[in-house]
C-alpha positions, 0 to 999 in steps of 0.5 A: 809542184807551186810550193817546191818552184815558188808559184812557178816563178823558178824551176823545181828538181824532182827532189824539191817537189818529192820533199813538198809532197812527201809530208802531206801525202804521209798523213793522208796514207797514214804512213810514218815516214820510218824506214819501211813505212815511208813515200819511196822517192822512185814510186814517187818519181813514176807518179810524178811523170804519169801525172805530167803525161796525163795533165798536158794542159795544167803542167805544160809551163812546169819546169821539172828538172830530174836528177843525173842518170847516167852520163855523156862524153864528146870524144877528143875534147873530154866534154861530159855531162849528166844525163839529167834535164838542164844539162841535156837541155843546155847541151842540145841548145848549144848543139843547135847552134850556128857552127862557127870558123872552127868547122862546129859547135862549141858542142854537139855532133856537128863535124865532131861524131856521127855515132853514139855508143849507148851502154846500159850501165856506167862503169867502163869508163877507164876501159874506154879511155885506156883503149881511146875507144872513143877517139879511134872512132869518133865516138860520143859515149853514153850511159845509162843508171838503171831504166832510160830516164826522159833526158836520156831519151830527149839527148838521143832525139836531139843529137839523132835529128843531127844525123847521129846513129845510136848503138845500144849495149845492153845486158842479156836480160829482162831489164836490157831488153827493156832499155832497148825496146823503151829506145825503140818505141812510145811509152806512156811516159816518152813519146818520141816526136823524131824517132833516132836511128836505134841499132841493137849491139847485143847482148844476144843469144848469137853473141853469147855462144859466139863469145861463150859467155858465161851465164848465171841463173835467173827466173822470168815470170810468164807475165814477162814473156809478152814484154820480151818480146815487144822489146825485141827478144826472140823465141829462142832468147825467151826460153833461154832467159827463163832460167839464165841471164848473162851481164856484158860484164861477163866479157873480159876487158880485151873481149869486150872491146874486140866485141865492139869493133867488130860490131862497128865494122859490122855497122860501118862506124866511121871517122868523121871527115867534113866536106871539102868545103867545110875543110878549105873553110877551117884550114883557111882559118888555120892560116889566118890564126897562124899569121895573126899569132905571128903578127902579134908576137913581132909586135909584142917582140918590138913594143913590149917595154913600151907596153909595160911602161905605159901600164906603169905609169897610168894613173889609176884611181885610188879608191879601186875597192870603193867603185868596185863595191859601188858596182856590186849594189848597181849589178850584184851578178858581177865578180870583182874581176868583171866590175874591175875591167868595167872601172879600168875601160876609160882608163889609159 
């Protein structure tokens, strides 16, 4: 970690730490690094997470950024983030800011959505967009890519603290129940501080029978049975899973939307309508904005020619490029537009 982060001066992505460690580990274990004899990054990721969990004092100041594993999108505005360490951290920071004049924060659930639909897999974005599922139910929609990452659980815990309930859709198999289970309990890699409200939408055995979904062969080890039971499967479901499994993809597109909408009714998923105080405040802001725009438009129509003449006749320095470059030396993070704005401040 020290090598990848510059002795802790910067954050470090998981894969940077992987490459910083890879050569040493290959040499120490006598591996070649060739296909079939390499250090697998997924395995190293598990080791790193376990190390952080078991060395809390040593790693308390580490800033490890894990790659995006899935996506999260708000309703109505199309705002979308990848579910990764940095994105989730920034999203929750904004979501916890003070509610503005428009009745909500720049991003986040406050007066925007009260429910998250969290899908085990990606790939349904187009279907959900075509049916306007998120907008019709004021849903934020999240998806995972494989097992739940710590970032996904941080995100769900963060919005859960703001009163959001989480509806989970998963395959009817070992992995699906594992994803559900790790959202409902602590694991070695993740401990909930404020567990969110997690609602299992299925698939369950009852859903499979009701919708007559097609199953496919699977093989379940005896050692998997206690884990399935721990993650919420019933004994009847375990018996089914010994030889068969069912994916969410077994639904046709119309069936999947109908299935979800039936579950939404069952779990009272409703549109968001703020209280009267918030609505009145925003209504008055709408009027203020409208009156201001009317006045600005009226003023511009009367004084546009004067404004144009003043801009045309103003004395502008002849060495703008030199001044912009001088500002770059003083403050290299500026863009040329920002530098030019500063130069023009005392002019006119």
